C-alpha atoms as one frame of an Amber mdcrd trajectory, in Angstrom:
protein
 -18.764 207.751  86.418 -17.454 209.317  89.623 -17.685 213.108  89.633 -13.931
 213.416  90.188 -13.339 211.803  86.764 -15.690 214.057  84.800 -12.914 216.392
  83.700 -10.961 213.765  81.756 -10.531 214.878  78.171  -8.671 213.903  75.051
  -9.895 210.334  75.043 -12.875 208.599  73.504 -14.993 207.378  76.392 -17.916
 204.993  76.035 -20.073 204.473  79.118 -21.778 201.092  79.371 -23.811 199.411
  82.050 -22.625 195.943  83.108 -25.403 194.191  81.156 -24.482 196.155  78.017
 -21.006 194.622  77.892 -21.400 191.969  75.215 -19.102 190.144  72.807 -20.480
 192.273  69.979 -19.878 195.566  71.832 -16.356 194.500  72.764 -15.595 193.572
  69.140 -16.879 196.928  67.884 -15.370 199.145  70.591 -12.111 197.233  71.115
 -11.278 199.163  74.285  -7.717 199.554  75.481  -8.894 200.291  79.013 -11.965
 199.417  81.038 -12.672 201.524  84.117 -15.186 200.324  86.690 -16.072 200.589
  90.352 -14.527 197.913  92.536 -17.901 196.938  93.952 -21.527 197.750  93.173
 -24.835 196.248  94.190 -24.993 194.429  90.824 -21.412 193.235  90.279 -17.881
 193.375  91.589 -14.586 193.641  89.765 -14.095 189.853  89.704 -17.447 189.440
  87.930 -16.446 192.077  85.407 -12.978 190.597  84.825 -14.527 187.197  84.128
 -17.042 188.717  81.712 -14.391 190.730  79.896 -12.150 187.686  79.504 -15.046
 185.663  78.126 -15.365 188.285  75.388 -11.640 188.270  74.569 -10.509 191.396
  76.398  -6.823 191.312  77.387  -6.226 195.015  77.986  -6.090 197.199  81.057
  -8.769 196.868  83.713  -8.807 199.593  86.324 -11.027 199.652  89.386 -11.730
 202.680  91.510 -12.802 202.781  95.112 -12.738 204.878  98.205  -9.615 204.252
 100.304  -9.499 200.680 101.622  -7.264 199.086 104.246  -6.783 195.875 102.213
  -6.268 197.249  98.694  -3.055 195.248  98.118  -4.836 192.000  98.972  -7.661
 192.800  96.541  -5.152 193.699  93.832  -3.333 190.371  94.320  -6.587 188.391
  94.337  -7.784 189.841  91.025  -4.371 189.498  89.390  -4.112 185.864  90.500
  -7.593 185.026  89.194  -7.086 186.904  85.890  -3.335 187.043  85.116  -3.827
 187.923  81.437  -5.432 191.262  82.393  -3.382 194.296  83.320  -5.254 195.056
  86.554  -4.868 197.784  89.127  -6.949 199.753  91.627  -6.827 203.420  92.410
  -8.553 205.303  95.161 -10.714 208.357  94.882 -11.567 210.834  97.594 -14.664
 210.038  99.598 -17.666 211.545  97.819 -21.092 211.408  99.447 -22.754 211.471
  96.021 -21.666 207.889  95.265 -21.515 204.618  97.168 -18.046 203.355  96.233
């Protein structure tokens, strides 16, 4: 999780790696919101959206990223590909301790 989000409180947060997101985990956790980086070396948000849909998730998917010039285009692309998800992107300040 990005350091700037470490101070979030009052919510139950479960941290999973991409490969740990399974149908069984989704059925047990039943998340209302999934928060993920927009892009990593292992997956991007489109990969994650597809995986979440396959496991029946229809909630909120939020991606975070450093500021991007084409964020509206990315938002539209994900929403068009996965219209049943409530998708949005937010930007975080540049942090040299992470790569996205």
